[in-house]
FIZAFI-879071 format. One line per 3 residues: their letters; for each residue x, y, z of N, C-alpha, C, O. Coordinates in nm, 2 decimals. Last residue first. Example, Ala and Ser with C-alpha at 12.3 -4.5 7.8 and 13.67 -1.06 7.14 Angstrom:
REM residues 2
SA = 1.28 -0.22 0.71 1.37 -0.11 0.71 1.29 0.00 0.79 1.34 0.11 0.80 | 1.32 -0.57 0.78 1.23 -0.45 0.78 1.32 -0.33 0.78 1.42 -0.33 0.85
***
This chain:
REM residues 221
IQR = -16.21 4.36 -7.07 -16.26 4.26 -7.01 -16.30 4.18 -7.15 -16.35 4.07 -7.14 | -15.95 4.60 -6.96 -16.07 4.54 -7.08 -16.12 4.38 -7.01 -16.07 4.31 -6.92 | -15.76 4.67 -6.86 -15.88 4.65 -6.74 -15.96 4.63 -6.85 -16.08 4.63 -6.81
SKA = -15.54 4.72 -7.02 -15.52 4.65 -6.94 -15.63 4.60 -6.85 -15.61 4.50 -6.79 | -15.63 4.98 -7.17 -15.63 4.84 -7.20 -15.61 4.72 -7.12 -15.67 4.61 -7.15 | -15.65 5.16 -6.96 -15.75 5.14 -7.03 -15.75 5.00 -7.09 -15.84 4.92 -7.08
FSE = -15.34 5.16 -6.94 -15.42 5.17 -6.81 -15.56 5.09 -6.86 -15.59 4.97 -6.82 | -15.28 5.26 -7.15 -15.23 5.10 -7.09 -15.30 5.07 -6.97 -15.32 4.96 -6.92 | -15.38 5.50 -7.17 -15.39 5.40 -7.30 -15.37 5.25 -7.22 -15.44 5.15 -7.24
VDD = -15.21 5.64 -6.95 -15.40 5.61 -6.93 -15.43 5.49 -7.06 -15.50 5.39 -7.03 | -14.97 5.65 -7.01 -15.01 5.55 -6.95 -15.14 5.54 -6.92 -15.19 5.43 -6.87 | -14.99 5.78 -7.24 -14.93 5.67 -7.29 -14.98 5.55 -7.17 -15.02 5.44 -7.19
LGK = -15.07 6.07 -7.14 -15.15 5.95 -7.24 -15.12 5.82 -7.26 -15.21 5.75 -7.30 | -14.89 6.05 -6.82 -14.94 6.09 -6.96 -15.04 5.99 -7.02 -15.07 5.88 -6.98 | -14.87 5.97 -6.60 -14.78 6.06 -6.62 -14.81 6.15 -6.77 -14.76 6.26 -6.81
MYF = -15.10 5.91 -6.34 -15.09 5.89 -6.49 -14.98 5.99 -6.53 -14.99 6.10 -6.48 | -15.12 5.70 -6.03 -15.07 5.84 -6.10 -15.05 5.82 -6.23 -14.98 5.72 -6.26 | -15.42 5.55 -5.89 -15.31 5.56 -6.01 -15.26 5.67 -6.03 -15.34 5.75 -6.07
VHP = -15.54 5.40 -5.63 -15.50 5.53 -5.67 -15.40 5.51 -5.75 -15.29 5.46 -5.71 | -15.53 5.16 -5.51 -15.64 5.17 -5.61 -15.64 5.33 -5.68 -15.72 5.36 -5.77 | -15.46 5.31 -5.17 -15.46 5.18 -5.28 -15.56 5.21 -5.39 -15.66 5.27 -5.36
APA = -15.33 5.65 -5.13 -15.40 5.53 -5.14 -15.38 5.43 -5.22 -15.31 5.44 -5.32 | -15.19 5.85 -5.29 -15.19 5.82 -5.13 -15.30 5.71 -5.10 -15.33 5.72 -4.98 | -14.92 5.81 -5.50 -15.08 5.79 -5.47 -15.07 5.75 -5.35 -15.00 5.66 -5.30
VYD = -14.65 6.04 -5.52 -14.71 5.93 -5.47 -14.85 5.91 -5.43 -14.91 5.98 -5.35 | -14.46 6.27 -5.71 -14.59 6.25 -5.65 -14.62 6.10 -5.61 -14.62 6.04 -5.71 | -14.26 6.37 -5.80 -14.23 6.22 -5.70 -14.36 6.25 -5.65 -14.37 6.26 -5.53
KHH = -14.34 6.60 -5.95 -14.29 6.45 -6.01 -14.27 6.35 -5.93 -14.27 6.23 -5.98 | -14.44 6.83 -5.94 -14.46 6.71 -5.82 -14.43 6.58 -5.90 -14.50 6.48 -5.91 | -14.50 6.98 -6.15 -14.38 7.05 -6.02 -14.40 6.94 -5.91 -14.36 6.97 -5.80
NFA = -14.65 6.88 -6.29 -14.51 6.88 -6.35 -14.43 6.93 -6.26 -14.31 6.93 -6.27 | -14.92 6.85 -6.18 -14.81 6.73 -6.14 -14.69 6.74 -6.22 -14.62 6.65 -6.23 | -15.08 7.01 -6.32 -15.00 7.05 -6.16 -14.87 6.95 -6.15 -14.76 6.99 -6.11
QGG = -15.15 6.87 -6.56 -14.99 6.96 -6.54 -14.96 6.98 -6.41 -14.84 6.99 -6.37 | -15.23 6.53 -6.48 -15.26 6.68 -6.55 -15.14 6.75 -6.47 -15.07 6.71 -6.38 | -15.37 6.29 -6.27 -15.29 6.34 -6.36 -15.30 6.48 -6.37 -15.37 6.55 -6.29
VLV = -15.52 5.96 -6.17 -15.49 6.11 -6.10 -15.39 6.17 -6.22 -15.32 6.08 -6.27 | -15.77 5.72 -6.14 -15.68 5.76 -6.22 -15.65 5.95 -6.17 -15.74 6.03 -6.15 | -15.92 5.50 -5.94 -15.88 5.63 -5.94 -15.79 5.70 -6.02 -15.70 5.74 -5.95
PLD = -16.09 5.19 -5.87 -15.99 5.23 -5.93 -15.99 5.40 -5.97 -16.08 5.43 -6.05 | -16.25 5.14 -5.58 -16.29 5.19 -5.72 -16.16 5.24 -5.74 -16.11 5.31 -5.66 | -16.26 5.04 -5.31 -16.23 4.94 -5.44 -16.21 5.00 -5.57 -16.16 4.94 -5.66
PFQ = -16.42 5.22 -5.14 -16.27 5.17 -5.14 -16.21 5.08 -5.23 -16.09 5.06 -5.21 | -16.60 5.45 -5.18 -16.59 5.33 -5.24 -16.42 5.30 -5.27 -16.34 5.33 -5.36 | -16.61 5.62 -4.95 -16.72 5.57 -5.02 -16.72 5.44 -5.13 -16.81 5.36 -5.14
TRI = -16.35 5.69 -4.91 -16.45 5.63 -4.79 -16.56 5.55 -4.84 -16.61 5.45 -4.78 | -16.26 5.75 -5.15 -16.20 5.63 -5.09 -16.31 5.55 -4.97 -16.33 5.43 -4.94 | -16.36 5.99 -5.13 -16.43 5.92 -5.28 -16.37 5.77 -5.21 -16.45 5.68 -5.22
LNL = -16.26 6.15 -4.91 -16.41 6.14 -4.92 -16.43 6.02 -5.04 -16.53 5.95 -5.02 | -15.98 6.15 -5.00 -16.05 6.07 -4.90 -16.16 6.03 -4.88 -16.19 5.92 -4.85 | -15.99 6.29 -5.26 -15.95 6.12 -5.25 -15.97 6.07 -5.13 -15.99 5.94 -5.13
NKG = -16.02 6.54 -5.18 -16.13 6.41 -5.26 -16.12 6.30 -5.26 -16.21 6.22 -5.26 | -15.81 6.58 -5.05 -15.90 6.59 -4.94 -16.00 6.49 -5.06 -16.05 6.38 -5.02 | -15.63 6.57 -5.25 -15.60 6.47 -5.13 -15.73 6.47 -5.07 -15.77 6.36 -5.04
LTP = -15.71 6.78 -5.42 -15.72 6.63 -5.49 -15.71 6.54 -5.33 -15.78 6.45 -5.31 | -15.66 6.98 -5.25 -15.79 6.98 -5.27 -15.80 6.83 -5.32 -15.89 6.76 -5.27 | -15.36 6.99 -5.26 -15.43 6.97 -5.08 -15.58 6.90 -5.15 -15.61 6.79 -5.11
INF = -15.36 7.08 -5.56 -15.32 6.92 -5.50 -15.37 6.88 -5.36 -15.42 6.77 -5.34 | -15.41 7.30 -5.64 -15.51 7.23 -5.60 -15.47 7.08 -5.54 -15.54 6.99 -5.50 | -15.18 7.44 -5.68 -15.25 7.46 -5.54 -15.36 7.37 -5.54 -15.41 7.37 -5.43
DLS = -15.10 7.35 -5.93 -15.05 7.27 -5.83 -15.12 7.30 -5.69 -15.13 7.22 -5.60 | -15.36 7.33 -6.20 -15.29 7.43 -6.13 -15.23 7.35 -5.99 -15.32 7.28 -5.93 | -15.48 7.10 -6.30 -15.37 7.19 -6.40 -15.30 7.27 -6.31 -15.18 7.29 -6.33
LSL = -15.60 6.79 -6.25 -15.58 6.91 -6.20 -15.46 6.96 -6.26 -15.36 6.89 -6.27 | -15.84 6.50 -6.26 -15.77 6.58 -6.36 -15.72 6.75 -6.27 -15.82 6.82 -6.25 | -15.94 6.17 -6.23 -15.95 6.31 -6.17 -15.84 6.39 -6.24 -15.75 6.32 -6.28
ALV = -16.13 5.90 -6.35 -16.06 5.98 -6.36 -16.01 6.12 -6.32 -16.06 6.20 -6.39 | -16.26 5.58 -6.22 -16.30 5.73 -6.21 -16.18 5.80 -6.22 -16.10 5.79 -6.13 | -16.38 5.26 -6.35 -16.31 5.36 -6.33 -16.31 5.52 -6.31 -16.36 5.58 -6.39
DPN = -16.65 5.18 -6.37 -16.55 5.04 -6.30 -16.42 5.17 -6.31 -16.35 5.13 -6.21 | -16.95 5.33 -6.20 -16.87 5.31 -6.28 -16.75 5.19 -6.28 -16.75 5.10 -6.19 | -17.22 5.36 -6.14 -17.16 5.26 -6.08 -17.04 5.24 -6.18 -17.03 5.13 -6.23
RLK = -17.43 5.58 -6.14 -17.36 5.51 -6.26 -17.27 5.41 -6.23 -17.23 5.36 -6.33 | -17.47 5.62 -5.86 -17.58 5.62 -5.96 -17.57 5.56 -6.11 -17.65 5.51 -6.18 | -17.25 5.67 -5.76 -17.35 5.59 -5.70 -17.46 5.55 -5.82 -17.51 5.44 -5.83
IFD = -17.16 5.88 -5.87 -17.07 5.76 -5.91 -17.17 5.66 -5.83 -17.14 5.55 -5.86 | -17.36 6.07 -5.79 -17.31 6.04 -5.97 -17.26 5.87 -5.95 -17.31 5.77 -6.01 | -17.23 6.14 -5.55 -17.35 6.11 -5.59 -17.39 6.02 -5.72 -17.45 5.92 -5.71
ILD = -16.96 6.22 -5.60 -16.99 6.10 -5.53 -17.16 6.06 -5.56 -17.19 5.95 -5.60 | -17.03 6.44 -5.71 -16.96 6.35 -5.80 -16.97 6.22 -5.72 -16.98 6.12 -5.79 | -17.14 6.59 -5.52 -17.22 6.57 -5.61 -17.14 6.47 -5.70 -17.22 6.41 -5.77
NTP = -16.91 6.59 -5.33 -17.06 6.57 -5.30 -17.13 6.52 -5.42 -17.17 6.40 -5.42 | -16.74 6.78 -5.52 -16.71 6.66 -5.47 -16.82 6.55 -5.44 -16.83 6.44 -5.50 | -16.81 6.92 -5.82 -16.84 6.95 -5.67 -16.80 6.78 -5.59 -16.86 6.68 -5.62
TNA = -16.60 6.97 -6.06 -16.75 6.92 -6.03 -16.71 6.88 -5.89 -16.61 6.83 -5.86 | -16.47 7.14 -6.24 -16.51 7.19 -6.10 -16.64 7.12 -6.07 -16.75 7.17 -6.05 | -16.52 7.07 -6.60 -16.46 7.11 -6.54 -16.55 7.14 -6.33 -16.67 7.15 -6.31
GLF = -16.64 6.72 -6.71 -16.58 6.85 -6.73 -16.53 6.91 -6.60 -16.51 6.84 -6.50 | -16.75 6.45 -6.75 -16.84 6.57 -6.64 -16.78 6.72 -6.64 -16.83 6.81 -6.59 | -16.78 6.23 -6.93 -16.73 6.33 -6.95 -16.81 6.43 -6.86 -16.91 6.49 -6.89
IAN = -16.77 5.87 -6.94 -16.88 6.00 -6.91 -16.79 6.11 -6.89 -16.71 6.07 -6.82 | -16.70 5.63 -7.18 -16.67 5.73 -7.11 -16.75 5.85 -7.10 -16.79 5.92 -7.19 | -16.70 5.33 -7.24 -16.80 5.42 -7.25 -16.76 5.50 -7.16 -16.77 5.45 -7.04
WGN = -16.42 5.17 -7.44 -16.50 5.22 -7.30 -16.58 5.30 -7.35 -16.57 5.35 -7.46 | -16.27 5.14 -7.65 -16.39 5.04 -7.63 -16.46 5.09 -7.48 -16.56 5.03 -7.44 | -16.07 5.29 -7.70 -16.02 5.16 -7.66 -16.13 5.10 -7.59 -16.12 5.02 -7.50
LEF = -16.16 5.57 -7.74 -16.08 5.49 -7.84 -16.03 5.34 -7.81 -15.97 5.28 -7.90 | -16.24 5.62 -7.50 -16.35 5.59 -7.57 -16.29 5.50 -7.72 -16.34 5.41 -7.78 | -16.02 5.67 -7.35 -16.07 5.55 -7.29 -16.20 5.51 -7.43 -16.24 5.40 -7.45
IDA = -15.94 5.87 -7.53 -15.85 5.73 -7.50 -15.92 5.64 -7.47 -15.91 5.53 -7.53 | -16.12 6.09 -7.41 -16.13 6.04 -7.55 -16.04 5.92 -7.56 -16.09 5.84 -7.64 | -16.08 6.10 -7.14 -16.19 6.00 -7.19 -16.18 5.98 -7.31 -16.21 5.87 -7.36
VMK = -15.83 6.24 -7.19 -15.82 6.11 -7.10 -15.95 6.04 -7.11 -15.94 5.92 -7.10 | -15.92 6.47 -7.31 -15.82 6.39 -7.36 -15.85 6.25 -7.29 -15.88 6.16 -7.36 | -16.07 6.59 -7.07 -16.15 6.55 -7.20 -16.04 6.45 -7.28 -16.09 6.35 -7.32
IGI = -15.85 6.63 -6.94 -15.95 6.54 -6.88 -16.01 6.48 -6.99 -16.02 6.36 -7.01 | -15.74 6.86 -7.08 -15.68 6.74 -7.04 -15.75 6.61 -7.00 -15.71 6.50 -7.04 | -15.95 7.06 -7.04 -15.95 7.00 -7.16 -15.85 6.87 -7.17 -15.87 6.79 -7.25
QHF = -16.01 7.19 -6.82 -16.08 7.04 -6.86 -16.03 6.99 -6.99 -16.07 6.88 -7.03 | -15.96 7.37 -6.55 -15.90 7.34 -6.70 -15.96 7.23 -6.75 -15.91 7.14 -6.68 | -16.06 7.44 -6.29 -16.14 7.49 -6.43 -16.07 7.45 -6.57 -16.12 7.48 -6.68
ENE = -16.14 7.32 -5.98 -16.04 7.30 -6.10 -16.11 7.34 -6.26 -16.19 7.27 -6.31 | -16.30 7.27 -5.79 -16.21 7.40 -5.81 -16.10 7.44 -5.91 -16.02 7.53 -5.92 | -16.29 6.92 -5.77 -16.33 7.05 -5.74 -16.26 7.18 -5.75 -16.15 7.19 -5.70
VCT = -16.09 6.79 -6.08 -16.16 6.82 -5.90 -16.21 6.93 -5.89 -16.20 7.02 -5.97 | -16.25 6.70 -6.35 -16.16 6.78 -6.26 -16.22 6.77 -6.12 -16.33 6.75 -6.07 | -16.34 6.38 -6.48 -16.37 6.48 -6.44 -16.28 6.59 -6.38 -16.19 6.52 -6.34
AIM = -16.53 6.08 -6.61 -16.36 6.17 -6.62 -16.41 6.30 -6.57 -16.52 6.33 -6.61 | -16.57 5.75 -6.55 -16.62 5.88 -6.53 -16.46 5.98 -6.54 -16.34 5.96 -6.50 | -16.64 5.44 -6.76 -16.53 5.52 -6.68 -16.60 5.66 -6.66 -16.69 5.69 -6.74
TQN = -16.76 5.10 -6.80 -16.78 5.25 -6.78 -16.67 5.33 -6.69 -16.62 5.29 -6.59 | -16.76 4.84 -7.04 -16.71 4.89 -6.91 -16.71 5.06 -6.91 -16.66 5.14 -7.00 | -16.81 4.71 -7.25 -16.89 4.71 -7.16 -16.87 4.78 -7.03 -16.95 4.77 -6.93
NKR = -16.66 4.75 -7.50 -16.62 4.64 -7.37 -16.69 4.61 -7.25 -16.67 4.52 -7.17 | -16.73 4.77 -7.83 -16.74 4.84 -7.67 -16.70 4.71 -7.59 -16.71 4.60 -7.63 | -16.65 4.87 -8.11 -16.61 4.75 -8.03 -16.62 4.82 -7.89 -16.54 4.90 -7.85
SSI = -16.62 5.13 -8.27 -16.70 5.03 -8.27 -16.72 4.92 -8.18 -16.84 4.88 -8.19 | -16.56 5.45 -8.08 -16.50 5.28 -8.11 -16.62 5.19 -8.14 -16.71 5.18 -8.06 | -16.51 5.75 -8.14 -16.57 5.66 -8.08 -16.55 5.52 -8.13 -16.51 5.50 -8.25
IQP = -16.33 5.95 -8.28 -16.29 5.88 -8.15 -16.39 5.76 -8.09 -16.35 5.69 -8.01 | -16.44 6.03 -8.46 -16.34 5.96 -8.51 -16.30 5.86 -8.38 -16.25 5.75 -8.38 | -16.63 6.24 -8.36 -16.70 6.12 -8.46 -16.56 6.00 -8.45 -16.59 5.89 -8.44
YHD = -16.46 6.41 -8.26 -16.51 6.33 -8.17 -16.58 6.19 -8.24 -16.58 6.08 -8.19 | -16.34 6.63 -8.37 -16.30 6.51 -8.43 -16.37 6.39 -8.32 -16.32 6.28 -8.33 | -16.48 6.86 -8.28 -16.51 6.83 -8.41 -16.44 6.69 -8.46 -16.46 6.64 -8.57
NLI = -16.39 6.86 -8.01 -16.53 6.82 -8.04 -16.57 6.82 -8.19 -16.68 6.77 -8.22 | -16.13 6.91 -8.05 -16.18 6.82 -7.97 -16.30 6.73 -8.02 -16.32 6.62 -8.06 | -16.17 7.19 -8.18 -16.11 7.09 -8.25 -16.14 6.95 -8.18 -16.17 6.87 -8.26
AEV = -16.28 7.31 -7.95 -16.37 7.33 -8.08 -16.33 7.19 -8.14 -16.41 7.10 -8.15 | -16.06 7.29 -7.77 -16.21 7.24 -7.72 -16.29 7.22 -7.86 -16.36 7.12 -7.88 | -15.89 7.49 -7.91 -15.88 7.36 -7.89 -16.00 7.28 -7.84 -16.00 7.17 -7.90
IAS = -16.03 7.73 -7.92 -16.03 7.66 -8.01 -15.98 7.52 -8.01 -16.01 7.44 -8.10 | -16.04 7.79 -7.59 -16.17 7.72 -7.68 -16.13 7.67 -7.82 -16.19 7.57 -7.86 | -15.76 7.79 -7.55 -15.81 7.69 -7.51 -15.97 7.67 -7.57 -16.01 7.56 -7.59
AMH = -15.73 8.02 -7.69 -15.65 7.91 -7.75 -15.73 7.78 -7.69 -15.75 7.68 -7.76 | -15.86 8.22 -7.51 -15.92 8.18 -7.65 -15.80 8.04 -7.72 -15.84 7.98 -7.82 | -15.74 8.20 -7.28 -15.87 8.13 -7.30 -15.89 8.10 -7.44 -15.94 7.99 -7.48
ETA = -15.52 8.31 -7.33 -15.51 8.15 -7.30 -15.61 8.10 -7.33 -15.62 8.00 -7.40 | -15.60 8.58 -7.41 -15.55 8.49 -7.50 -15.54 8.33 -7.48 -15.53 8.24 -7.56 | -15.72 8.63 -7.11 -15.79 8.63 -7.27 -15.73 8.56 -7.36 -15.80 8.47 -7.41
VSI = -15.48 8.64 -6.98 -15.58 8.55 -6.98 -15.66 8.54 -7.10 -15.67 8.44 -7.17 | -15.19 8.75 -7.20 -15.32 8.78 -7.11 -15.41 8.65 -7.10 -15.42 8.57 -7.19 | -14.88 8.69 -7.19 -14.99 8.69 -7.26 -15.10 8.70 -7.15 -15.09 8.67 -7.03
KGE = -14.67 8.69 -7.02 -14.62 8.71 -7.12 -14.75 8.75 -7.23 -14.74 8.81 -7.33 | -14.70 8.63 -6.74 -14.72 8.74 -6.78 -14.70 8.77 -6.92 -14.71 8.89 -6.94 | -14.60 8.36 -6.68 -14.50 8.45 -6.68 -14.54 8.58 -6.73 -14.45 8.65 -6.77
AWM = -14.86 8.24 -6.70 -14.81 8.22 -6.59 -14.69 8.34 -6.55 -14.68 8.41 -6.45 | -14.88 8.25 -7.02 -14.98 8.32 -6.89 -14.93 8.36 -6.79 -14.92 8.48 -6.76 | -14.67 8.08 -7.08 -14.66 8.22 -7.10 -14.72 8.29 -7.02 -14.68 8.39 -6.97
QGI = -14.77 7.84 -6.96 -14.66 7.89 -6.89 -14.63 8.03 -6.93 -14.58 8.11 -6.85 | -14.98 7.83 -7.16 -15.03 7.85 -7.00 -14.89 7.88 -6.92 -14.90 7.95 -6.82 | -14.82 7.76 -7.37 -14.94 7.91 -7.36 -14.96 7.92 -7.22 -14.97 8.03 -7.17
DYL = -14.72 7.51 -7.31 -14.64 7.64 -7.32 -14.73 7.78 -7.30 -14.70 7.88 -7.23 | -14.95 7.39 -7.30 -14.87 7.37 -7.17 -14.76 7.50 -7.20 -14.74 7.58 -7.11 | -15.04 7.36 -7.55 -15.14 7.44 -7.44 -15.05 7.45 -7.31 -15.08 7.52 -7.22
SDR = -14.85 7.25 -7.66 -14.90 7.37 -7.71 -14.96 7.41 -7.61 -14.92 7.53 -7.58 | -14.89 6.99 -7.59 -14.76 7.04 -7.54 -14.78 7.21 -7.59 -14.71 7.29 -7.54 | -15.15 6.91 -7.63 -15.14 6.94 -7.52 -15.00 7.04 -7.47 -14.98 7.12 -7.37
IIN = -15.13 6.90 -7.93 -15.20 6.99 -7.86 -15.18 7.01 -7.73 -15.19 7.13 -7.69 | -14.88 6.73 -7.97 -14.89 6.86 -8.06 -15.00 6.97 -7.96 -14.98 7.08 -7.92 | -14.85 6.50 -7.83 -14.74 6.58 -7.89 -14.75 6.74 -7.94 -14.66 6.83 -7.94
EYL = -15.11 6.45 -7.76 -15.01 6.48 -7.65 -14.89 6.56 -7.71 -14.84 6.66 -7.66 | -15.30 6.45 -8.00 -15.32 6.51 -7.86 -15.22 6.53 -7.76 -15.24 6.62 -7.67 | -15.14 6.31 -8.17 -15.20 6.45 -8.20 -15.25 6.54 -8.04 -15.23 6.65 -7.99
QKV = -15.13 6.07 -8.03 -15.01 6.14 -8.07 -15.02 6.26 -8.10 -14.94 6.34 -8.06 | -15.41 5.96 -8.03 -15.33 6.00 -7.88 -15.19 6.09 -7.92 -15.15 6.18 -7.84 | -15.45 5.97 -8.28 -15.52 6.08 -8.22 -15.45 6.09 -8.08 -15.43 6.20 -8.02
TLG = -15.16 5.93 -8.48 -15.26 5.87 -8.41 -15.35 5.99 -8.33 -15.31 6.11 -8.34 | -15.05 6.07 -8.77 -15.04 6.07 -8.66 -15.17 6.00 -8.60 -15.27 6.01 -8.67 | -15.05 6.06 -9.08 -15.05 5.94 -9.01 -15.03 5.93 -8.87 -15.00 5.82 -8.83
YRL = -15.17 6.25 -9.22 -15.06 6.21 -9.24 -14.99 6.08 -9.17 -14.89 6.01 -9.22 | -15.43 6.29 -9.11 -15.44 6.22 -9.25 -15.30 6.19 -9.27 -15.28 6.09 -9.34 | -15.36 6.41 -8.87 -15.43 6.29 -8.86 -15.41 6.18 -9.01 -15.38 6.06 -9.02
LED = -15.25 6.65 -8.98 -15.17 6.56 -8.92 -15.25 6.42 -8.91 -15.18 6.32 -8.95 | -15.46 6.78 -9.11 -15.38 6.75 -9.22 -15.27 6.63 -9.11 -15.21 6.54 -9.18 | -15.63 6.83 -8.90 -15.69 6.73 -8.95 -15.57 6.69 -9.09 -15.58 6.59 -9.16
AIA = -15.45 7.03 -8.77 -15.51 6.89 -8.71 -15.55 6.79 -8.78 -15.51 6.67 -8.75 | -15.45 7.24 -8.96 -15.31 7.16 -8.91 -15.35 7.00 -8.87 -15.30 6.89 -8.91 | -15.71 7.29 -8.95 -15.67 7.26 -9.06 -15.52 7.15 -9.07 -15.49 7.06 -9.14
SSK = -15.74 7.41 -8.69 -15.83 7.28 -8.71 -15.76 7.19 -8.88 -15.77 7.07 -8.91 | -15.55 7.60 -8.73 -15.55 7.54 -8.64 -15.62 7.40 -8.65 -15.56 7.30 -8.62 | -15.69 7.77 -8.89 -15.58 7.69 -8.96 -15.53 7.60 -8.85 -15.47 7.50 -8.89
ARD = -15.93 7.83 -8.78 -15.95 7.75 -8.94 -15.81 7.68 -8.95 -15.80 7.57 -9.00 | -15.85 7.97 -8.58 -15.95 7.86 -8.55 -15.91 7.75 -8.70 -15.87 7.63 -8.71 | -15.64 8.18 -8.46 -15.69 8.12 -8.61 -15.75 7.99 -8.59 -15.67 7.90 -8.58
GAL = -15.51 8.30 -8.29 -15.66 8.31 -8.28 -15.74 8.23 -8.40 -15.86 8.22 -8.42 | -15.25 8.34 -8.25 -15.33 8.42 -8.34 -15.48 8.43 -8.34 -15.55 8.52 -8.37 | -15.22 8.09 -8.08 -15.18 8.21 -8.03 -15.23 8.35 -8.12 -15.25 8.45 -8.06
LSN = -15.26 7.92 -8.28 -15.37 7.94 -8.11 -15.32 8.06 -8.10 -15.40 8.15 -8.11 | -15.07 7.93 -8.45 -15.22 7.95 -8.49 -15.30 7.98 -8.35 -15.40 8.05 -8.35 | -14.85 7.84 -8.31 -14.85 8.03 -8.35 -15.02 8.04 -8.37 -15.08 8.13 -8.33
YFE = -14.91 7.60 -8.25 -14.88 7.69 -8.14 -14.91 7.81 -8.19 -14.98 7.89 -8.13 | -14.91 7.52 -8.52 -15.01 7.51 -8.47 -15.01 7.56 -8.34 -15.13 7.59 -8.31 | -14.63 7.55 -8.62 -14.74 7.62 -8.67 -14.90 7.61 -8.60 -14.99 7.68 -8.63
EFS = -14.53 7.40 -8.46 -14.44 7.54 -8.45 -14.59 7.58 -8.51 -14.66 7.65 -8.43 | -14.58 7.15 -8.53 -14.65 7.18 -8.35 -14.62 7.34 -8.37 -14.68 7.41 -8.29 | -14.50 7.13 -8.77 -14.67 7.13 -8.77 -14.67 7.19 -8.62 -14.76 7.27 -8.59
KQE = -14.22 7.10 -8.70 -14.26 7.23 -8.77 -14.45 7.22 -8.76 -14.52 7.32 -8.75 | -14.26 6.86 -8.58 -14.21 6.99 -8.52 -14.24 7.11 -8.55 -14.27 7.20 -8.48 | -14.33 6.70 -8.79 -14.42 6.75 -8.70 -14.36 6.86 -8.61 -14.44 6.95 -8.58
NMN = -14.09 6.70 -8.93 -14.25 6.77 -8.98 -14.34 6.78 -8.90 -14.44 6.86 -8.92 | -13.85 6.61 -8.79 -13.92 6.76 -8.83 -14.03 6.81 -8.88 -14.07 6.93 -8.88 | -14.04 6.38 -8.54 -13.95 6.43 -8.64 -13.97 6.60 -8.69 -14.06 6.68 -8.65
ITG = -14.04 6.39 -8.18 -14.11 6.39 -8.32 -14.01 6.44 -8.42 -13.93 6.52 -8.40 | -13.95 6.41 -7.93 -13.99 6.26 -7.96 -14.03 6.25 -8.12 -14.04 6.14 -8.18 | -13.95 6.61 -7.75 -13.83 6.55 -7.79 -13.85 6.44 -7.90 -13.75 6.38 -7.94
NPP = -14.18 6.67 -7.58 -14.12 6.56 -7.58 -13.98 6.54 -7.65 -13.90 6.46 -7.59 | -14.23 6.95 -7.84 -14.31 6.83 -7.78 -14.23 6.72 -7.74 -14.19 6.65 -7.84 | -13.98 7.23 -7.78 -14.02 7.11 -7.87 -14.10 6.99 -7.81 -14.03 6.93 -7.73
QM = -14.12 7.52 -7.60 -14.03 7.40 -7.59 -14.08 7.31 -7.68 -14.20 7.29 -7.67 | -14.07 7.87 -7.64 -14.14 7.78 -7.66 -14.06 7.63 -7.68 -13.96 7.61 -7.74
***
């Protein structure tokens, strides 16, 4: 287990370890209580997402990839996290709206949706109307939905690096239909592609939620 980003204090490190262990144990009540306590303690939602939840899931995903835990354990941990995110959604909705809309989804054949849910929540926190489509949205269906909702931004996520070629194909199709639509891309898959360069104009690689928040704030009207 690696400490989250090396940027937290000892109390947060202890909480990270407790949260990580409670996920592996399948203890939803304890995991939720730790998240609640950290928010009361003063962590922002973004810090909770990135320093505690995201890094815990990254480590658990790595353990699964190395065969140290079963896919069932990995799914259990993910389900607990999704429940925690849903529990805290009322804290996410901003009372001030900027009348801008974004669509957040995973690329086709990508089934890990927690990261893109966090991206949608960060936009919501900054006054956007975030439409979260979840995992494995077929590209043609996504294009039809974009035509229907006319968003100001599209965000695409992928966690498995073998989906990088799928992302390229999806971007080509989307760019043909919507040449000026800003598209954000990111996710754990890019941990193995740190030198990734956006392949087209108006495509932006997001390294983390700090980048997402900066983008959301910079595009406010």
